[in-house]
C-alpha positions in Angstrom: 140.0 104.4 59.9 138.6 103.5 56.6 135.1 102.6 55.8 135.7 98.9 55.1 137.4 98.6 58.5 134.5 100.1 60.1 132.2 98.1 58.4 134.6 95.1 59.2 134.6 93.9 55.6 137.1 93.7 52.3 136.3 96.3 49.9 133.0 95.3 47.4 130.7 96.8 45.4 128.1 94.1 46.2 125.2 96.3 48.3 124.2 93.2 50.0 127.4 92.3 51.4 127.5 96.2 52.3 123.7 95.7 54.0 124.6 92.5 56.1 127.8 94.1 57.3 125.9 97.3 58.5 123.3 95.2 60.2 125.7 92.9 61.8 127.6 96.1 63.2 124.4 97.6 64.3 123.8 95.0 66.8 126.9 95.9 68.8 127.1 99.5 68.0 123.8 101.3 69.2 123.1 104.9 69.1 121.9 105.2 72.7 125.2 103.6 73.9 127.7 104.6 71.6 126.7 107.7 69.6 130.3 108.3 68.1 130.6 104.7 67.1 127.4 104.9 65.3 127.7 107.9 63.5 130.8 106.6 62.3 129.2 103.4 61.3 126.5 105.3 60.0 128.9 107.6 57.6 130.8 104.4 56.7 127.6 102.7 55.2 126.7 106.0 53.4 130.0 105.9 51.7 129.9 102.2 51.0 126.4 102.8 49.2 127.8 105.3 47.0 130.9 103.3 45.9 128.3 100.4 45.1 127.0 100.6 41.5 124.2 98.3 42.6 122.3 100.7 44.7 120.6 103.2 42.3 119.5 99.6 40.3 117.5 97.8 43.1 115.1 100.8 44.8 112.6 98.1 46.3 115.4 95.9 47.9 116.9 99.4 49.6 113.3 100.4 50.9 112.9 96.9 52.4 116.2 97.1 54.2 115.3 100.3 55.7 112.0 98.9 56.6 113.8 95.9 58.4 116.6 98.1 60.1 113.7 100.2 61.4 111.7 97.3 62.5 114.9 96.4 64.8 114.0 99.5 66.8 110.2 99.4 67.0 109.5 95.8 67.3 107.3 95.8 70.5 108.1 93.6 73.4 106.4 92.9 76.6 107.2 93.7 80.1 106.8 90.0 81.1 108.9 88.8 78.5 111.8 91.1 79.8 111.5 89.9 83.4 111.5 86.1 82.2 114.7 86.9 80.4 116.5 88.9 83.7 115.3 85.7 86.0 116.7 83.4 83.8 120.0 85.6 83.3 120.5 86.0 87.3 119.8 82.8 88.1 122.0 81.3 85.9 124.8 83.8 86.9 124.7 82.7 90.6 124.5 79.2 89.6 127.5 79.2 86.7 128.9 82.4 86.1 130.2 81.6 82.6 126.9 80.3 81.2 125.2 83.3 82.8 127.6 86.0 80.8 127.2 83.9 77.4 123.4 84.0 77.6 123.5 87.7 79.0 125.5 88.2 75.8 123.4 86.6 73.5 120.3 88.4 74.9 121.9 91.7 74.2 123.0 90.8 70.7 119.9 89.1 69.5 116.2 89.2 69.8 113.7 91.7 70.8 116.3 93.6 73.4 117.5 95.1 69.6 114.6 97.4 70.4 116.1 100.8 72.6 112.9 100.9 74.7 113.5 97.0 75.5 117.0 97.6 76.2 116.1 100.6 78.8 113.8 98.1 80.4 115.8 95.2 80.7 118.8 97.3 82.1 116.1 98.7 84.6 114.9 95.0 85.7 118.6 93.6 85.6 119.8 96.1 88.4 116.6 95.8 90.3 117.1 91.7 90.5 120.9 91.8 91.0 119.9 94.3 94.0 117.5 91.6 95.5 119.7 88.2 94.7 122.3 87.0 97.5 125.3 85.7 96.2 126.5 88.5 93.7 129.9 89.1 93.8 132.1 92.4 93.1 133.7 90.6 90.0 130.2 89.7 88.7 129.0 92.9 89.1 132.1 94.5 87.3 131.6 92.1 84.3 127.9 92.9 84.1 128.2 96.6 84.1 130.8 96.4 81.5 128.7 94.3 79.3 125.4 96.7 79.9 127.5 99.9 79.6 126.9 101.0 83.3 129.4 103.5 84.3 129.2 102.4 87.8 132.8 104.1 88.8 131.7 107.5 87.9 130.3 109.8 91.3 127.0 109.7 89.0 126.8 106.5 87.5 125.0 106.3 84.2 122.6 103.5 82.9 121.8 102.4 86.3 120.2 104.8 89.3 122.2 105.4 92.3 119.5 103.7 94.8 119.9 100.4 92.4 123.8 100.6 92.4 123.8 100.8 96.2 121.5 97.7 96.6 123.9 95.8 94.4 126.9 97.0 96.2 125.2 96.1 99.7 124.5 92.3 98.2 128.0 92.4 97.3 129.3 93.1 100.4 127.1 90.6 102.0 128.4 87.8 99.7 132.0 88.8 100.3 131.4 88.7 103.7 129.9 85.3 103.5 132.6 83.8 101.9 135.4 85.3 104.1 133.4 83.8 106.9 133.0 80.7 105.7 136.8 80.3 104.6 137.4 80.6 108.4 134.7 77.8 109.4 135.5 75.3 106.7 139.1 75.9 106.6 140.8 72.5 105.7 143.1 70.9 108.0 142.6 73.7 110.7 145.1 73.5 113.6 144.3 73.3 117.3 145.1 76.9 117.9 143.2 78.1 114.5 140.0 76.1 115.9 140.5 77.8 119.3 140.8 81.2 117.9 138.0 80.7 115.8 135.6 79.9 118.6 137.0 82.9 120.5 135.9 85.1 117.6 132.7 83.3 117.1 131.2 82.0 120.3 129.6 84.6 122.4 130.8 85.2 125.9 133.6 83.0 125.6 137.1 84.7 127.5 140.8 85.2 126.4 142.5 82.7 128.8 145.6 84.6 130.1 148.3 81.9 129.4 147.0 82.4 125.6 148.4 85.9 125.8 152.0 84.3 126.4 151.9 82.2 123.1 153.8 84.0 120.5 151.6 85.6 117.9 148.3 84.0 119.2 146.7 87.5 120.1 148.1 89.0 117.3 146.3 86.4 114.9 143.0 87.2 116.7 143.9 91.0 116.5 144.4 90.9 112.6 141.5 89.0 111.9 139.1 91.6 113.8 141.1 94.4 111.8 140.3 92.8 108.8 136.7 92.0 109.3 136.5 95.9 110.6 138.2 97.2 107.4 136.5 94.9 104.7 133.9 93.0 106.0 131.9 95.2 108.5 128.5 93.5 108.4 130.1 90.7 110.1 131.1 92.6 113.5 127.7 91.3 114.7 128.9 88.0 114.5 132.0 88.6 116.4 132.1 87.6 120.0 131.8 91.1 121.9 133.7 89.8 124.9 136.9 89.3 122.7 136.0 92.7 121.3 136.1 94.4 124.6 139.2 92.3 125.6 141.2 93.4 122.7 140.7 97.1 122.9 141.8 97.1 126.5 144.6 94.7 126.0 148.0 96.3 126.3 150.7 93.5 126.9 150.6 90.9 124.4 153.6 88.8 123.2 154.4 88.6 119.7 157.3 86.5 117.6 159.5 89.7 117.4 159.3 90.3 121.3 159.8 86.4 122.2 162.8 86.3 119.9 164.1 89.8 121.5 163.8 88.2 124.7 165.5 84.8 124.4 168.1 86.5 122.1 169.4 89.3 124.2 168.5 87.1 127.5 171.2 84.8 126.3 173.6 87.3 124.8 173.5 89.3 128.2 174.1 85.8 130.6 177.1 84.8 128.3 178.4 88.5 128.3 178.1 89.1 132.0 179.0 85.5 133.4 182.5 86.8 134.6 181.3 90.4 135.7 182.3 91.7 139.2 179.0 93.4 139.3 176.2 91.3 137.0 173.0 92.5 138.4 174.0 96.2 138.1 175.5 95.7 134.4 172.6 93.5 133.7 170.1 96.4 134.7 172.2 99.0 132.7 171.9 96.7 129.4 168.3 96.0 129.9 167.3 99.7 130.5 169.4 100.7 127.1 167.8 97.9 125.3 164.3 99.1 126.4 164.9 102.6 125.8 166.1 102.0 122.5 163.3 99.9 121.2 160.0 99.8 123.6 160.3 103.4 124.8 161.2 104.7 121.3 158.4 103.1 119.4 155.8 103.7 122.0 157.0 107.4 122.1 156.7 107.6 118.2 153.5 106.1 117.8 151.8 108.5 120.8 153.3 111.6 119.3 153.2 110.6 115.8 151.6 114.3 115.1 153.9 115.9 117.5 157.4 115.7 115.8 159.1 118.3 118.2 158.7 116.0 120.9 160.3 112.9 119.3 163.1 114.8 118.0 163.8 116.0 121.6 163.8 112.5 122.7 165.9 111.3 119.9 168.4 113.9 120.5 168.6 113.2 124.2 169.1 109.6 123.5 171.9 110.4 120.8 173.6 112.4 123.6 173.1 109.6 126.5 174.5 106.9 124.1 177.4 109.3 123.1 178.1 109.5 126.7 178.1 105.8 127.5 180.4 105.2 124.7 182.7 107.9 125.9 183.2 106.1 129.4 183.4 102.7 127.6 186.0 104.1 125.5 187.9 106.0 128.6 187.9 102.6 130.3 189.5 101.0 127.3 192.0 103.6 126.6 192.9 103.6 130.2 194.2 100.1 129.9 196.2 101.0 126.9 197.5 104.5 127.9 201.0 103.1 128.5 201.5 102.6 124.6 201.3 106.3 124.5 203.7 108.9 126.1 200.8 111.7 126.5 197.6 109.7 128.2 195.7 113.0 127.7 195.3 112.2 123.9 192.5 110.0 124.9 189.7 112.6 124.0 191.2 113.6 120.9 191.2 110.2 119.8 187.5 109.4 120.8 186.5 112.7 119.2 188.3 111.4 115.6 186.9 108.0 116.1 183.5 109.4 116.7 183.5 111.9 113.7 184.8 108.8 111.8 182.1 106.4 112.9 179.3 109.4 112.3 180.4 110.0 108.6 180.3 106.0 107.8 176.9 105.6 109.5 175.6 109.2 107.6 177.0 107.9 104.3 175.0 104.4 104.7 172.0 105.5 106.6 168.7 106.1 105.1 167.4 109.2 103.9 164.9 110.0 106.3 167.3 109.9 109.3 167.9 113.2 110.8 171.3 114.4 112.2 169.9 114.5 115.6 168.5 110.9 115.7 171.6 109.5 114.0 173.2 108.1 116.7 169.9 106.5 118.3 168.6 105.3 115.3 172.0 103.6 114.6 171.8 101.9 117.7 168.1 100.9 117.7 169.1 99.3 114.3 171.9 97.2 115.9 169.7 96.1 118.8 167.1 95.1 116.5 169.4 93.8 113.7 169.3 90.0 115.1 165.4 89.7 114.5 165.9 91.2 110.9 168.2 88.6 109.9 166.0 85.8 111.5 163.1 86.7 109.5 164.6 85.8 106.2 163.8 82.6 104.7 165.9 79.3 105.3 166.1 77.4 108.3 169.8 76.7 107.8 170.3 80.2 107.3 168.3 81.4 110.5 170.3 78.8 112.7 173.8 79.8 111.5 173.1 83.5 111.4 171.7 83.4 115.2 174.5 81.6 116.4 177.3 83.7 114.9 175.4 86.9 116.0 175.0 85.4 119.5 178.9 85.0 119.7 179.3 88.4 118.3 176.5 90.3 120.5 177.7 88.5 123.7 181.4 89.4 123.1 180.5 93.2 122.9 178.7 92.7 125.8 181.7 91.4 127.6 183.9 94.1 126.3 181.5 96.9 127.2 181.1 95.6 130.8 184.6 95.0 131.5 
């Protein structure tokens, strides 16, 4: 970078222009904040002076200029004056952020804060005041730190003490927590369910009604709000209804939208599929057990033994073998009805083996990479069972209605074929 770019002026031999440029850049390039930049500015100024032909012709002006620059660092400033500026800036920041930052920038670039000692005093008082005032947000702290040169992201902050930074962070957390709570209190057009959930959340001693657990997503919304408060605004936990916290911690049965859809969809599919079955109760029980084992039991086992993958692998292997046996039974019944088409009825097992190998190859080709050979069949059946819900979650009311109707027809037909 050239000396004129550092001074931010066009090449000139006018010493007065060089001096003014240097004084202007000196206001934003401080030796205590940017020693490298200050050294670069000083070297550029010295070189520009050497180029100027008027430097040696006006020594009185040079000495006067040096005296002005020195005065910028040595001008005395009172502690009360700095405190008044800090109080004015923080008050303005909390009332109008934009105006407050403009005032802070003006204070840092002009006036008595050009003195290094006054600058350090101002930084200390500003940090103290921000740690005491309510309403300080995280974005406000980040912007103030950038303007003041506080290295608050480091393990050991620079330009501000650790205690001061901790106090400011505490204020930002309190401010964000209050804003989060107020957003629930003053939410416009709050529905009846939202109003009841907030009462359960905030009114001490209020109990969760049993019928509320049967409303899809009702308890899930409450649990999500409590988890958000615990994770991001723990200071609000003292406002949360302790009875609700106790209930949610011990609650094991709740109805969400996925479970409600699963019950309705598969209930209708099973009812349609076994309407002409000779043993409806037996076949319905078998289908329900298969659905529970492939979805609820599998997910609970994976959650409970997430740190012991060997147990999960054994379960998935046994489940895959069981599913393979059930399909072999279904195929043998189907083949028994069609064996008259072949000369040798004994070729059924061979055909089933070929069909199984072909299907497994197709599943392996399209399955996710994290699937393993021992859970290929169980994961495939689980994906097949939960596929309707995955489609029902997609956007578009018409798409949901059409795809659910089509899948209900196909799945009920498959149930009919399986139990025949």
